[in-house]
N, C-alpha and C positions, 0 to 999 in steps of 0.2 A: 504493500500500500504506500509506504513512504517513497519508494522509487517512482511509483506511478505519480504521486503528488509532485515530486521534484521535477518530473518531466513536463508538467503543465506550465502554460504561460502564466504570467502574473494576472492577466485578465481572467483566465479560467479559474485560478485559485481564489480570486476575489469573488467571482460569481458563485462558487460553491459556498463560501462563507456567508455571502449576502443571502443566498437561498435559505440557509439555516436560520439566519436572523429573521427573515420574513416568516418562516415556518413557525417560529416561537412568538411571532407578532411583536417583536421589539420595535418600539417607536423610533423613527428615523433620527430624532434629536438625540436619543440615548445612544444609538449606533454610532452616530458621528462623533459624539463626545468620547465614547470609548475608543474609537479609532484614533482620535486626536491624542488622547492620553498615552496610548501605547506607542504611537508614532514619536511623540516628544520624548518618552521614556527611553526608547531605543536610540534615538539621536543623542540624548544626553549621555548614554553609556558609550556610544561610538566616539563621541568628541570629548569625553571626560568632563562634561559640564561646561565646556568653553562655548559660551553663548554666541560669540561672533562667528566662530567656525560653524556652529549649528545653523545659525540664521543664513549664512552664505550657502550652505549645502541644501537648506530647505527652500531657498529662493525667496526669503522674506527679510525685512529689516530687523535688526537686533531688538529695537523697541517693540516691534510687533510680537516677536518671540517672547519677550519678557511679559507682555500683556497676556499672551496665551497661557504662559506658565502660571501667572497670578490667578487668572480666571479658573484654570483647572484645579489649582490648590484650594480655591474658595468653594468649589462645588462639592 
């Protein structure tokens, strides 16, 4: 199963995950919030918390990244 999953494109992997989210009737706002949390967490790990490098890699301004992190912590 793992090899099969690894051979899928990113689009196909996301489609499987989204299908599962729809099946359990997860509201889109919750799904997007969870995606954002995980995305930021993984970027934080990859760039050792260096916000400037994270923001550049994510294609956003550093201030925007800081605002996202604040918002996610307050939720």
